[in-house]
Backbone bond lengths (Angstrom), bond angles and torsions (degrees), N, CA, C in turn:
res aa  C-N    CA-C-N  psi(-1)  N-CA   C-N-CA  omega(-1)  CA-C   N-CA-C  phi
1 M - - - 1.457 - - 1.527 109.00 -
2 G 1.347 117.45 125.37 1.455 122.13 -179.03 1.512 112.35 -76.47
3 E 1.328 114.90 171.47 1.464 120.62 -177.61 1.527 111.64 -60.92
4 K 1.338 116.39 -41.96 1.464 119.58 179.97 1.531 110.89 -62.06
5 Q 1.343 115.88 -38.56 1.462 119.61 -179.91 1.531 111.41 -69.79
6 V 1.334 116.09 -39.70 1.479 119.87 177.84 1.523 109.57 -62.42
7 D 1.346 115.96 -47.98 1.465 119.46 178.91 1.523 110.70 -61.26
8 G 1.338 116.03 -40.44 1.462 120.03 179.65 1.515 111.60 -61.85
9 A 1.328 116.79 -40.58 1.469 121.08 178.72 1.528 110.50 -65.12
10 L 1.333 116.19 -41.95 1.473 119.81 178.72 1.532 110.65 -64.92
11 V 1.331 116.54 -43.05 1.468 120.54 179.04 1.529 109.83 -60.06
12 K 1.320 116.62 -43.27 1.472 120.89 179.24 1.531 110.35 -59.77
13 R 1.325 116.25 -41.81 1.464 119.79 178.11 1.532 111.22 -63.72
14 V 1.350 115.94 -40.70 1.472 119.55 178.02 1.522 109.18 -62.48
15 Q 1.326 116.58 -44.76 1.462 120.97 -178.98 1.526 111.77 -62.70
16 E 1.321 115.58 -24.01 1.477 120.29 177.69 1.528 112.11 -90.63
17 G 1.352 116.39 4.47 1.457 120.32 174.18 1.520 116.53 104.67
18 D 1.330 118.59 5.56 1.468 122.01 -179.47 1.531 110.08 -87.61
19 K 1.336 116.20 98.30 1.465 121.28 -177.63 1.528 111.76 -68.23
20 R 1.322 116.71 -28.73 1.475 119.58 -179.65 1.528 111.11 -65.11
21 A 1.326 116.92 -30.69 1.462 120.48 178.39 1.532 109.91 -64.49
22 F 1.340 116.59 -36.06 1.466 119.12 177.81 1.529 110.15 -68.96
23 D 1.326 116.92 -36.32 1.474 120.45 175.88 1.524 110.80 -57.02
24 L 1.338 116.48 -38.46 1.471 120.33 178.42 1.527 111.04 -65.29
25 L 1.330 116.60 -39.17 1.465 120.28 177.41 1.526 111.00 -66.15
26 V 1.324 116.18 -39.44 1.475 120.43 177.59 1.524 109.50 -62.44
27 L 1.325 117.14 -48.45 1.467 120.52 179.50 1.523 111.60 -58.59
28 K 1.313 115.97 -39.58 1.464 120.96 -178.01 1.528 112.33 -67.46
29 Y 1.332 116.62 -38.93 1.466 119.87 -170.45 1.530 115.64 -113.09
30 Q 1.332 118.91 -0.14 1.462 118.54 -174.10 1.523 113.66 -61.53
31 Q 1.337 117.87 -39.14 1.457 119.89 -179.54 1.527 111.66 -69.35
32 K 1.333 116.32 -42.39 1.466 120.26 178.55 1.529 110.87 -61.00
33 I 1.318 116.07 -43.71 1.468 120.46 -178.96 1.523 110.64 -67.73
34 A 1.324 117.80 -40.33 1.471 120.62 176.54 1.528 110.29 -61.57
35 N 1.329 117.24 -39.40 1.470 120.50 178.60 1.521 111.17 -64.12
36 V 1.317 116.78 -40.81 1.468 121.00 178.23 1.525 109.85 -62.00
37 I 1.311 116.55 -47.94 1.468 121.53 -177.00 1.523 110.99 -66.38
38 S 1.342 117.00 -31.91 1.470 119.85 -178.30 1.530 112.08 -65.78
39 R 1.326 118.00 -14.09 1.463 119.87 174.92 1.518 111.35 -72.50
40 Y 1.321 116.14 -21.70 1.453 121.74 -178.94 1.523 112.17 -103.15
41 I 1.328 115.88 -31.72 1.469 121.01 -174.00 1.521 108.21 -126.36
42 S 1.322 116.90 118.62 1.467 120.05 -173.26 1.529 113.31 -82.46
43 D 1.317 118.15 -27.84 1.463 121.19 -178.71 1.533 109.65 -72.34
44 H 1.338 116.68 124.13 1.468 121.84 -174.21 1.531 112.14 -61.81
45 A 1.320 117.03 -46.36 1.474 120.03 -178.32 1.525 110.42 -63.45
46 E 1.325 115.80 -40.34 1.461 120.87 179.18 1.532 110.25 -65.51
47 T 1.328 115.96 -39.34 1.467 121.19 177.33 1.522 110.29 -58.75
48 L 1.327 116.86 -45.61 1.460 120.94 179.93 1.526 111.57 -64.10
49 D 1.346 116.53 -38.15 1.468 120.30 177.79 1.528 111.00 -63.32
50 V 1.329 115.45 -44.03 1.464 119.91 -179.18 1.535 110.33 -68.06
51 A 1.324 116.77 -37.32 1.468 120.39 176.87 1.527 109.72 -61.51
52 Q 1.331 116.05 -43.93 1.468 119.86 178.58 1.527 110.35 -61.77
53 E 1.330 116.06 -41.60 1.460 120.42 178.48 1.532 110.59 -62.13
54 A 1.333 116.65 -39.52 1.469 120.92 178.83 1.532 110.59 -63.52
55 F 1.329 116.71 -41.86 1.466 119.53 178.62 1.532 111.43 -66.71
56 I 1.316 116.48 -36.36 1.471 119.80 177.01 1.525 110.14 -63.58
57 K 1.341 115.88 -44.11 1.471 119.90 177.95 1.527 110.19 -61.82
58 A 1.332 116.21 -42.36 1.468 120.27 179.48 1.529 110.17 -61.75
59 Y 1.324 116.18 -43.28 1.474 120.17 -179.12 1.530 110.38 -61.30
60 R 1.336 115.12 -43.72 1.462 119.06 -178.83 1.531 112.28 -67.44
61 A 1.332 116.09 -29.28 1.471 120.42 -176.21 1.525 112.79 -97.62
62 I 1.316 118.14 -2.08 1.471 120.11 -171.63 1.526 113.09 -63.26
63 G 1.307 117.21 -23.18 1.459 120.49 176.41 1.524 111.81 -63.37
64 R 1.331 116.21 -25.47 1.472 120.67 -179.91 1.529 112.32 -92.25
65 F 1.338 117.61 -4.85 1.472 120.29 178.97 1.524 108.62 -72.13
66 R 1.345 115.99 120.53 1.463 120.52 -175.51 1.526 112.72 -102.00
67 G 1.328 117.32 -9.24 1.458 119.07 179.81 1.514 114.21 84.29
68 D 1.353 117.18 14.70 1.471 120.17 177.04 1.523 110.72 -64.69
69 S 1.311 115.30 -30.37 1.469 121.11 177.35 1.525 107.84 -122.43
70 A 1.314 115.81 172.76 1.458 120.10 174.93 1.530 108.77 -65.22
71 F 1.317 116.74 148.70 1.468 120.80 179.55 1.530 110.53 -57.80
72 Y 1.361 116.55 -42.90 1.465 118.64 -178.37 1.521 111.15 -62.56
73 T 1.322 118.03 -37.76 1.464 121.29 178.67 1.521 109.95 -61.14
74 W 1.306 116.16 -44.87 1.468 122.39 178.25 1.528 110.33 -62.74
75 L 1.330 116.23 -46.01 1.462 121.86 -179.98 1.531 111.01 -64.94
76 Y 1.326 116.63 -39.91 1.465 122.37 178.71 1.529 110.01 -58.26
77 R 1.327 115.45 -45.98 1.476 119.48 -179.46 1.528 110.12 -61.52
78 I 1.318 117.30 -42.36 1.469 120.99 178.05 1.529 110.12 -61.35
79 A 1.338 116.93 -43.56 1.474 121.08 -178.56 1.526 111.41 -62.95
80 I 1.334 117.33 -44.86 1.473 121.20 179.55 1.524 109.77 -61.29
81 N 1.321 116.40 -47.37 1.469 120.04 -179.35 1.529 111.62 -63.95
82 T 1.324 116.31 -38.34 1.469 120.04 179.14 1.529 110.17 -65.20
83 A 1.326 116.80 -42.39 1.471 120.51 178.91 1.526 111.07 -62.95
84 K 1.325 116.66 -45.56 1.472 120.14 -179.54 1.527 110.70 -65.62
85 N 1.328 116.71 -41.45 1.471 119.72 177.98 1.522 111.01 -63.76
86 H 1.331 116.29 -37.41 1.460 120.76 178.44 1.530 110.41 -61.32
87 L 1.323 115.98 -43.61 1.465 119.81 -179.99 1.523 111.43 -65.77
88 V 1.322 116.65 -40.65 1.466 120.13 178.43 1.524 109.61 -64.19
89 A 1.326 116.22 -42.17 1.462 120.35 -179.98 1.527 111.65 -63.20
90 R 1.322 116.17 -30.05 1.465 120.98 178.42 1.524 111.75 -89.03
91 S 1.328 116.20 9.27 1.470 122.06 -179.23 1.521 112.49 56.96
92 R 1.335 114.38 38.99 1.463 119.62 175.29 1.506 108.11 -118.86
93 R 1.290 115.72 147.23 1.452 119.83 175.84 1.521 109.43 -76.96
94 P 1.347 117.27 146.26 1.465 118.55 171.49 1.527 109.21 -61.21
95 P 1.313 118.12 158.24 1.454 120.25 -177.29 1.518 111.44 -61.86
96 A 1.322 115.53 153.76 1.463 120.20 178.56 1.516 110.16 -68.13
97 S 1.327 116.60 -21.70 1.459 120.25 -177.97 1.508 110.52 -132.69
98 D 1.339 116.24 143.16 1.460 121.00 175.65 1.521 111.30 -82.41
99 V 1.325 116.93 -0.96 1.458 120.28 -172.58 1.520 110.20 -110.55
100 D 1.308 116.28 126.40 1.451 121.87 175.25 1.519 108.76 -73.72
101 A 1.326 117.11 145.19 1.459 120.68 -177.16 1.522 112.86 -54.13
102 S 1.311 117.01 -39.43 1.464 119.31 -177.99 1.530 111.65 -69.03
103 D 1.347 116.87 -20.87 1.460 120.14 179.74 1.517 113.00 -72.24
104 A 1.315 117.39 -22.85 1.460 119.86 -173.91 1.514 112.24 -60.12
105 M 1.323 117.44 -24.72 1.463 119.40 177.33 1.526 110.76 -63.17
106 G 1.320 116.82 -18.52 1.455 120.54 177.32 1.518 112.18 -60.95
107 F 1.327 116.77 -25.28 1.458 119.75 179.21 1.519 111.10 -71.40
108 Q 1.329 117.48 -36.79 1.463 123.10 178.79 1.516 111.37 34.16
109 A 1.320 114.91 70.12 1.461 121.29 -171.92 1.519 114.03 -52.44
110 D 1.334 118.14 -39.97 1.458 119.49 -177.01 1.527 108.57 -152.90
111 A 1.330 117.22 109.87 1.467 121.74 -176.49 1.522 111.14 -62.10
112 R 1.326 117.18 -26.44 1.469 119.92 -178.64 1.526 112.29 -62.83
113 M 1.347 116.14 -22.46 1.470 118.48 -178.24 1.516 112.07 -66.85
114 R 1.320 118.34 -21.38 1.456 119.93 -178.77 1.528 111.97 -84.65
115 E 1.323 116.98 -9.73 1.458 120.22 178.48 1.525 108.90 -84.43
116 D 1.321 117.09 149.95 1.463 122.21 177.01 1.522 111.18 44.89
117 D 1.328 116.14 55.65 1.452 121.00 -175.53 1.518 111.91 -62.65
118 T 1.314 115.30 131.97 1.463 122.36 174.20 1.518 106.56 -126.39
119 P 1.344 117.50 163.88 1.473 118.46 177.28 1.530 111.92 -58.18
120 E 1.319 116.45 -36.25 1.463 119.68 179.67 1.525 110.89 -63.87
121 K 1.347 115.16 -44.45 1.461 119.23 -179.58 1.531 110.96 -67.30
122 A 1.330 115.61 -37.64 1.465 119.05 177.76 1.531 109.96 -62.49
123 L 1.326 117.20 -39.58 1.468 121.99 179.04 1.529 110.45 -65.20
124 V 1.333 116.16 -43.93 1.466 120.16 178.41 1.527 109.86 -61.83
125 R 1.336 115.94 -41.04 1.468 120.25 179.46 1.537 110.16 -60.98
126 E 1.326 116.60 -41.15 1.469 120.18 177.51 1.524 110.97 -64.20
127 H 1.331 116.07 -40.06 1.465 119.90 177.41 1.533 110.67 -62.53
128 I 1.325 115.93 -38.80 1.466 120.53 179.59 1.533 109.91 -64.80
129 K 1.345 116.67 -46.19 1.467 119.33 178.37 1.529 110.37 -58.95
130 T 1.320 116.41 -44.68 1.465 120.74 179.71 1.521 110.45 -61.49
131 A 1.340 116.56 -43.14 1.467 120.24 179.39 1.530 111.01 -61.73
132 I 1.330 116.68 -39.58 1.468 120.09 178.70 1.525 109.78 -63.99
133 Y 1.342 116.65 -47.03 1.477 119.81 180.00 1.522 110.04 -57.51
134 Q 1.338 115.58 -49.64 1.460 119.83 -175.03 1.520 111.42 -66.00
135 T 1.323 116.16 -38.28 1.466 119.50 -179.67 1.519 110.21 -65.47
136 I 1.325 116.94 -48.10 1.462 120.30 179.97 1.520 110.26 -63.58
137 D 1.329 115.92 -39.52 1.457 121.25 179.19 1.527 111.30 -60.07
138 G 1.337 116.11 -34.09 1.460 120.53 -177.66 1.520 114.68 -87.25
139 L 1.328 117.41 -4.70 1.465 120.20 -179.12 1.524 110.91 -73.27
140 P 1.326 116.24 149.24 1.473 118.46 172.07 1.523 109.88 -60.39
141 E 1.320 116.49 153.93 1.472 122.48 -174.42 1.524 112.77 -52.28
142 E 1.344 117.28 -43.49 1.471 118.86 -175.91 1.524 111.85 -67.86
143 L 1.339 118.12 -30.84 1.467 120.70 177.29 1.525 110.34 -73.81
144 K 1.338 116.78 -42.43 1.470 121.19 178.31 1.523 110.36 -59.23
145 T 1.317 115.87 -46.31 1.460 119.84 -178.21 1.523 110.92 -63.28
146 A 1.332 116.42 -46.27 1.471 120.24 -177.98 1.527 111.44 -61.54
147 I 1.334 117.81 -47.26 1.471 120.49 -177.69 1.530 110.27 -67.61
148 S 1.318 116.47 -35.54 1.463 120.82 178.99 1.528 111.34 -65.68
149 L 1.326 116.22 -45.92 1.460 120.15 -179.84 1.529 111.01 -62.74
150 R 1.325 116.66 -36.48 1.461 120.80 -177.63 1.529 111.42 -77.36
151 E 1.324 117.22 -52.65 1.461 121.62 -171.34 1.525 113.62 -80.41
152 Y 1.321 117.32 -35.33 1.458 119.12 -174.03 1.519 113.40 -100.15
153 D 1.323 116.11 -33.57 1.462 119.22 -179.04 1.515 112.22 -98.93
154 G 1.332 116.29 -12.54 1.454 120.42 176.98 1.523 113.72 68.56
155 L 1.334 117.58 23.97 1.455 120.24 179.57 1.524 110.02 -72.86
156 S 1.308 116.28 148.98 1.466 121.33 176.23 1.527 108.31 -74.63
157 Y 1.337 115.47 165.87 1.456 119.30 177.49 1.530 110.76 -60.35
158 E 1.318 116.61 -37.10 1.462 120.97 179.27 1.533 110.70 -64.03
159 E 1.328 116.38 -43.57 1.472 120.41 179.42 1.524 110.91 -65.84
160 I 1.333 115.97 -39.89 1.475 119.53 178.98 1.531 109.68 -64.02
161 A 1.330 116.77 -42.34 1.467 120.69 178.20 1.525 110.01 -58.62
162 D 1.328 115.83 -38.71 1.457 120.34 179.48 1.532 111.06 -68.57
163 V 1.333 116.36 -46.07 1.465 120.58 -179.92 1.529 111.21 -62.60
164 M 1.333 115.81 -42.54 1.465 120.03 -175.94 1.525 112.38 -88.67
165 D 1.335 116.23 -3.75 1.458 122.01 178.12 1.537 111.50 54.56
166 C 1.346 114.76 54.76 1.458 120.68 179.15 1.523 109.04 -148.26
167 P 1.336 117.90 165.12 1.471 120.01 179.79 1.533 111.74 -65.26
168 I 1.330 115.71 154.64 1.460 121.17 -178.48 1.533 111.15 -62.61
169 G 1.333 116.93 -33.27 1.467 120.77 177.70 1.521 111.43 -62.74
170 T 1.312 116.57 -36.09 1.472 121.58 177.51 1.523 109.84 -66.75
171 V 1.328 116.61 -40.17 1.465 120.89 177.91 1.521 109.90 -61.15
172 R 1.336 116.58 -48.31 1.471 120.70 179.59 1.521 111.12 -58.00
173 S 1.320 115.55 -42.99 1.468 120.79 -179.99 1.531 111.15 -63.78
174 R 1.330 116.67 -44.29 1.469 120.30 -178.79 1.528 111.22 -64.56
175 I 1.327 116.35 -43.14 1.470 119.59 179.21 1.522 110.19 -65.71
176 F 1.318 116.95 -41.60 1.461 120.86 178.27 1.528 110.32 -60.32
177 R 1.336 116.92 -46.74 1.466 120.50 -179.24 1.528 111.72 -64.46
178 A 1.339 116.93 -38.22 1.468 120.08 178.51 1.528 110.30 -65.27
179 R 1.324 117.01 -45.80 1.469 120.58 179.11 1.521 111.39 -64.13
180 E 1.319 115.82 -38.19 1.461 120.91 178.55 1.532 110.28 -61.41
181 A 1.335 116.61 -43.95 1.465 121.44 179.08 1.527 110.83 -62.90
182 I 1.325 116.57 -41.78 1.468 121.10 178.83 1.523 109.77 -65.90
183 D 1.323 116.80 -44.62 1.474 120.68 179.54 1.521 111.80 -59.85
184 R 1.342 116.34 -41.59 1.479 119.75 179.70 1.521 110.71 -59.57
185 Q 1.335 116.65 -40.84 1.463 120.26 -179.49 1.525 112.08 -72.51
186 L 1.337 116.24 -32.01 1.463 119.66 -176.65 1.524 113.53 -82.63
187 E 1.315 118.08 -24.32 1.459 121.09 -173.55 1.529 113.81 -52.44
188 P 1.347 119.03 -51.76 1.471 117.44 179.64 1.526 113.15 -64.36
189 L 1.315 117.08 -32.75 1.460 120.32 -179.89 1.521 110.17 -70.65
190 L 1.310 117.32 -39.52 1.465 120.42 178.29 1.526 110.81 -68.51
191 D 1.327 116.57 -33.05 1.464 120.30 174.72 1.520 110.61 -61.43
192 N 1.348 115.55 -41.15 1.476 120.22 177.45 1.522 111.05 -63.15
193 T 1.326 115.98 -36.90 1.462 120.07 178.71 1.516 110.61 -63.62
194 E 1.317 116.83 -42.23 1.457 120.79 178.68 1.530 109.87 -61.44
195 A 1.327 116.84 -36.20 1.466 120.43 -179.48 1.532 111.05 -66.64
196 L 1.328 116.78 -26.89 1.467 120.74 -178.23 1.531 111.66 -82.06
197 R 1.317 118.34 -10.11 1.467 121.26 -176.46 1.515 111.34 -71.46
């Protein structure tokens, strides 16, 4: 039985009144959901509060979950919306970037840069990280969200299309454009790295 089927069985049990089945879903996904929310809210305690609020909303809405998408995809969308609503309610703007600074290492532009480390290479690596942050920060919201869901959350194109409520072709285009923008910014820096070899 695959993950989607296991989640579907648990959801069915919750819909039939089994609260313990929802506890299992919370245990399974609480860390993932907290990580998603932490991209919007930096305070750890606040992140946990918002995650709890997202699970409460999911529990209240689970009767309407039809299983058209994976449970996690549905839950992810609720968590993102809850985090954004929380920020609006606190009269704060959502972050300029969907990507946490520590996540940028996920791009790992060139593994060779970590070999034979020199101060020059370390400096170039820092410039590359900064370029990635700034590039993602400057992307339109739909590109930031698409690249974040793909690279950091590991969602499939189908899941991203579901979360973003758009066709799969649009998702592919957004991810391509985001990667293209990042590549354009990294190209001169990677050229400098080659010169240091």
